[in-house]
C-alpha positions in Angstrom: -41.3 -10.6 -98.8 -43.6 -10.1 -95.9 -41.6 -7.5 -94.2 -43.7 -4.6 -95.2 -46.3 -5.1 -92.5 -43.6 -5.5 -89.8 -41.7 -2.4 -91.0 -44.9 -0.3 -91.1 -45.8 -1.4 -87.6 -42.2 -0.5 -86.4 -42.4 2.9 -88.2 -45.8 3.6 -86.6 -44.5 2.9 -83.1 -41.4 5.0 -83.7 -43.5 8.0 -84.7 -45.8 7.6 -81.8 -42.8 7.6 -79.4 -41.1 10.5 -81.2 -44.1 12.8 -81.5 -46.4 12.0 -78.6 -46.3 14.1 -75.4 -45.5 12.5 -72.2 -46.0 13.7 -68.7 -42.5 13.9 -67.3 -41.9 14.0 -63.5 -39.0 16.5 -63.5 -38.6 16.2 -59.6 -38.0 12.4 -59.9 -35.5 13.1 -62.8 -33.8 15.7 -60.8 -33.4 13.4 -57.8 -32.1 10.6 -60.0 -29.6 12.8 -61.7 -28.2 14.4 -58.5 -27.6 11.1 -57.0 -29.8 11.6 -54.0 -31.3 8.2 -53.4 -32.7 6.4 -50.3 -30.3 4.8 -47.9 -31.8 1.4 -48.6 -30.0 1.1 -51.8 -26.6 1.8 -50.2 -27.3 -0.8 -47.5 -27.9 -3.5 -49.9 -24.5 -2.8 -51.5 -22.7 -3.2 -48.2 -24.2 -6.7 -47.6 -23.0 -8.1 -50.9 -20.2 -10.7 -50.6 -18.3 -11.9 -53.6 -18.3 -15.7 -53.6 -15.2 -15.8 -55.7 -13.2 -13.3 -53.8 -10.1 -14.7 -52.1 -6.8 -13.5 -50.9 -5.0 -14.7 -54.0 -6.1 -11.8 -56.4 -2.6 -10.0 -56.1 -0.7 -13.2 -57.2 -2.9 -13.7 -60.3 -1.7 -10.6 -62.0 
């Protein structure tokens, strides 16, 4: 018992999300889907060093 109020709240939130209209930034969506991002994100990937990487990976397999 006692689940009715929680379920009703979840149902209410789900309906609001499903049927409400949202302003969508289609330009940002297109940029994200096309993979055109800023150069900063690629620079951060180059700086990453794996602390567990060593030269013995080939021997572990």
